[in-house]
N, C-alpha and C positions, 0 to 999 in steps of 0.2 A: 592699726587698721586691719580689718578682716582680710585674710588672704584671698578667699573666694568671695567675690562681691560683684554687684552691679553698681558701677560708678559712672555717672554722667560726665563724659569728658568736657562738655560745654561749661559745666559749673564746678566740677570736682565733687559734687554731692554724692554720697553713698546712699543708693536707693534701697538696697537689699544686700544682706550678707548671708553666707552659707558656712556650715560647720565643715572643718577639714576632717578627713577620714582618720579614724583610729587604726592602729595595726590590726586590731581584731576585725574591723570592718573590711580592711584590705584582704585579709584571709578569707572572709565570707565571700567577697566579690570574686577572688580567684577560684574558690571552690565552685561557685555558681556558674561561672563561665566555663569551667572545665566540664562540669556535669552536663550542662545544656549542649556543649560541643558534641558530646557522645551521642546525644539524641538528634540534634540538628543535622549532623553529617549523614545520618541514616535516611533522612527524607530525600525524595527524588529532587534533582536539580530543578525540575519544573515546578515543584511545590515551593521550594525556596525562592525561586524567581517570582512566583505569584505573590508571595509575601512582600518581597522587595518592590514589586509593581504597586502594591497597595501603599507602601511607604511614599512612593512618588505621588500618588493620588492625594494622600493626606497633606503632603507638602503643598501641593497646588491649592487644596481647599483652604489651608490656613496661611496663605502667603502673606496677607496684610499683617496678621498678628506676628508671624515670624520675622517679618521685616522690621517692625517696630522694636522687637526685642533687641536685635543687633544694632539698630540705629542708636538706641539708648546705651547699650553696652560699650560699643567701641567707636561711635561717633559718625559713621557714614550716613549720608543723606538717605531719606526714605526712598528716593528714586533708585539710588545705587544699591540699597538694601533689597528692594524688590528684584533688581537685576540679579543679585546674588542668589536669592531664594529660587528664582527661575532657572538659573544655571545649575544649582544643586539638584533641582527637580529633574532637569534634563539628564544629568549624569546618572541619577538613581534609575530613571526610566531606561536609559541606554543599557545598563547592565541587566535590568530585569528582562528586557527584550532580547538583547544580543548575547548576554553572558552565557546562557547554556550552550549556544553554538560555538562560542569561543573556547570552551573547555571539553568539547566532544572528543572522545577517544579517537585515535587514528592509527592505522597500521603503518609500519615503516618496513622497507625492504630488508631482508635478512639473508645472508649466505648460509646460515645455519638452518637445517630443515625444521620448519615450524612456523609459528605466527608471532611476530613481535608487534606489540601495541604500546603506544604512548598514552598514559592516562593523566588527567589533571585532578588530583585529590586534595582535599583540605589537609592542613597541618595541625590545627588546634586553635588555642587561644592566642589572639594577637593584641599587642598594646599599641595604641596610637597616642602620640604626644603632638597636639596641634596648637597653632598660633591663633592670635586674635584678629588678624587682618581680614580673614574670610571665614567667619565662624561655622557656616554651613557648607560651603563649597569644599573646604579642606577636609571635612569629615566625610562628605558624600563620596569623594573620589577614593577614599581609603575604605570606608565601611561597606558601600554598596557592592563592589565586586567580591569582597571577601565573604559577605553574607551569602551571596549567590553560590559561591564556591563551597561553602559549608563551614567556614571558620566562625569563631565568635569574637567579639570585640570588647575590650576594656578601653575607654576613651578618656584620657587625661587632657582637658582643654586648658586654655590660658586662664589665668586667675580671674580675669574680668569677663569670662564667657561661660560662667556657671549656668546661667538661666537658659541660654540657647542649647547648651549641652543636655540639660534636663529635658527641654522641649523635644530634642531629637530622641532621647530615650523613650519618652512618653509616646511619640509617634511610632517608633519602632514596635513598642509593645502593643499599641492599638492596631497596628497593621498585622500583627500575628507573629512577630519575632518572639520566641519564648522568653519569659522573664529571666534575665541573666545572659541572654544572647548579645545584648548591647547594653553596657553599663557606663554611665557617667561616673568617673572616679575623681574625688577631690583629694589628691594625694600630695605629699611633699616630695622634694627631690630624693630624699633618702628612701622613701617608700617606693618611688619609681625604680630605683636601683634594686630594691628587694624583689619587685615584680619581674624585672628583667632576668634576675638570677634564678627565679622560681622555675622549676622544670615544667610546670604546667603551661608556661608562656613560651610560645614557639617562634615569635618574631616581633619586631618593633618597627613602626614607621614614625619618623619625626619630620615635621616641617618646621623650620626655625632658623636660627642663626648658625654661623659656622662654629661658634663656641659650643652651643648646645649640641650640635651635630657631632662634634669631636667627643664630647662626654658620653652621649648616648651610644655612639658608634664603638667607643672603647668598652663600654659595659657590655654591649651585645657581643663584641668580639671575645671578651673574656669568657663568656658563657656559651660561646659557639652558637649564637642565635642569628638568624637572618635579619638584616636591617635594610630598610629603604630610607635614605636621607635626601630630603629636598631642602637645600640650604639657600644662602643668599645669591644675589646676582647684581652685577653692575653692567647690565646689558648694553652693548653698543647699538646705536641707531645711526647708520652711515648714510648720509645724503650726498650722492655724487653729483647730481644735477637735478633741476626741476624746471618745468615750464609754468609753475604756479607756486612760487616760494611761500606766499601767504597761506595757501591751503595746506602745504606740507608742514609748515610751522604750527598751524592750528591743530593738525592731526597729532603732531609730536607733543604739543602742550596738553591736549586733552588726555592723551594716554598717560603722560607723566604725572599729571595731577589727579588722575582717577583714584578714588579711595584715599585721597590725601597723599598720594605718592607712595602709599604703603603697600606696595605690590612687588613680589620677588622678581618678576620678569618685566618690570617696568624699564622704559628706555632711559637708563640713568646716565648714559654718556651719549650725547648728540654730537656726531663727528661730521662736520659740514665742510664742503669744498670751499676754498677761499673766495671764488668769484661770486658765491651767493651767501657767504657767511654773514656779512654785515646786514643784509636785508633780512635773513632768517632771524638773527638776534633782535633786530628792531621789531619784527612782528611778534616775537615772544614777549618783548617788553610791553607792547601794546596790550597783550592779553593779560599780563600780570598786574597792570596798573589799575587802580581804582576799585579793587576788590575789598570787600568788608566781611568781618566775621558774621556768621548767621546760626540760626537754630537748625541743627541737622534734622529735626522732626518737622520743620516747615521752612525749608531753604528757599530763599528768593533769588531772583536774577542778580548776578554780580556778587553773590555771597559765597563764602567757602565754609566748609564744616570743620570741626575741630579734628585734631589727630586723636589717637586712641587714648592717650593719657597725657597729663601735664609733663611727666618725665620724658615721654617720647618727644614732645614738642621742644622741651629744653635740650635734649640730645641733638635734635636736628639743628637747632639754633647754635649750639656750641660747635658743631661740625662746620657749619657755614662761617662762623666767626674765625675759626682756626684756619680755614681755607683762605679767608681774606688776609689774615696775618702772614700767611705763607706766600701771598702775592696775587691771589685771585681777585676778581672784581665782582661785586654784587651790583648787577645791572638794574634790578627791580625787585620789589617785595622783600621777603625775609625779615618780617617784623614779628617778634614774639609778643603775644599779648600780655598785659599786666594781669595780676590776680590768679585765681586757681584754674581758669579755663585752659584748654589744651590747643589754643589757636596759634597757628604759625602761617603767615601769609605766603602764598605760593611765590616762588623766587626764581630769578634767572641769574646764573653764576657763569662767568667766563674766566679764561686765563688761569685755570688751576695748573700750577707748575707740575710737570711730570716727575720731578725729583722730590716732591712733597709727600708727607704722610697722607694728606687729603686725597691725593690722586688714587691711592690704593683702597680708599674707604667707600663702603656702600652708605649712601645717605637714604634712610628709610623715611622719606617725607617728600613734600611737593617742591623739589628743587630741580630745575632744568639746567643741567650742566653742559656747556657747549664748547667744543674744541674745533679749531681751524686746521684744515690740512690742505695740501697742494697737489696731491696725486693719489691715484687709486692704491698705490703701493703703501704710501704713508698712512692712508685711512685704514688699510688692513693691518698694518703693523701696530697702529694705535689700538685698534679693536681687539687684537689678540694679546696686547700687553696687559694682562690682568690675570690674577690668580683664580678668579671665578669664571665659570663657563656655563651659564644657564641658557640664555637665549641671545639672539641678535638679529638685526635686520639691515638690509641694503636697499636703498631707493635710487632709481634712475629711470629716465624716459627710455633708455636703451636696456631692455630686459636682459640681454645676453651680457652686457657689461656688468650689471648688478649681480647676475648669477655667477660670473667669474669670481667676484669678491666674496659673495655669500658662501660659495662652495668651500672657501678656505677659512671660514670662521671656526674657531675652536670652542664650539658650544654644543649643547644638547638639542637645541632647536634653532635652525637657521631659516630666515625668511627673506623673500624678495617682494618688495613693494607692498608690504604689510608689516606692521610692527610685531604683531603676535597673532597667529591663527589659534583661536581658542574655541574648542567645542568638546562635547562629551567624548567624541570618537577620536580626538587628536591627542596622542601621547604627550606627557609633560615630564620634564626632568633635565638634569644637567650633567656636566663633566667637570673635571678639575675639582676645586674646592666648593663647587655648587652641589656636590653630593653624588649619589649614585642610586640607580633604580629608576623606574618610570611608573607614573600613575596615569590613569585614564586610557581610553582607546583600547584596541585589542590586546595590547601588551600588559596593561595595568592589572588585569585579573590573574596574571600568571606569576606575579612576584612572590606571593605567599602560597604557592601550589606545590604539592608533591608531584613533580613530573615523573611519575613512576613508570618504569618499564615493566610490562606484563608479557611474559613469554610462555607460549604453550608449545612444547616439543611435538614434532610430527611423528 
């Protein structure tokens, strides 16, 4: 099978394949990125921002075409694909409009006679290693702020996202990013290691699994390169009470099954107070029953889209089956389709034992896992009993009660009465084994900046 390819997950059919890069091509891409950086950084930030603004405009102009590409590549519905294109457009637009103001020089007080100024300068060529679950959004939040800042981008996308990556490069160049300023690279793991080691590359950003993050983080550390790692999540959604259990269960279900459950900050552990637990689970079961596989390019009511690949669907199925063997109960769904398609019916899982291997594992698929608790203290203890720390949420009709619990969540993003606040201006990132660094919002543009002190003596 071709490494870089467009493979329809609904059928397993390979639609298009792409040649992997040779070592000579990698060298050419590194040289081009470095050469363009030296020119790009000399342009004014307003000029760079204007180019990035044009990128956003072209994304908006081509939204239907871009949506169809990723629906075919990784299986999300056209509606969700359009959502993603729009969100990516918003992020690119945000940095085009607000980016220059976020990196404006500012003076700091000094006891030494003279003027001390903090600058935000580019550092050079950056390598992005991005996953398949949000082919445009993941790239937008890395590339847009760094292009405004003056860095250049080498983007290694997932094996199944070659076409969307090439479309992004085409749009970048059409908008006025110099050829070489954003490059789609079709590299091997060994070539990625070579690029990280290369002195022309000044930083690496990875969104992916803990395993991938550990490898990339180690390589970056060996060569003293800055890294941003956005890794997995098993985010808790704590429901302390509700005056409408059906509504909150529907909210929980829709967020958990969005994008086939293939979302880093999805509500993967629903922690529900005992007095509403049975009703909550019953409502989830209603929502899970009677669903059928559908065509992601024309998804009907009551149909679900495939996961990204057959292998992904088989992995989710194996995880659920092992949880059942360890003592969990499959309440609804959880059927792996026959044949080559990547269909796995959205599932409800309860009673995962806390001493089991399954309890510590992230399920990257449409599985609502529910836990029963009897007190706020027990809910918080369970929520924090996790090696990962991406996001978390607490729901209650008593906002102060929810806030007390949410304030103690060991996560990078804590929420009250919303599962996840997501917008271009809202920072994203985690703690513990969910990685380090932040993307989006006012802090995202500073991760790969030279925050240089500039001092003029009086």
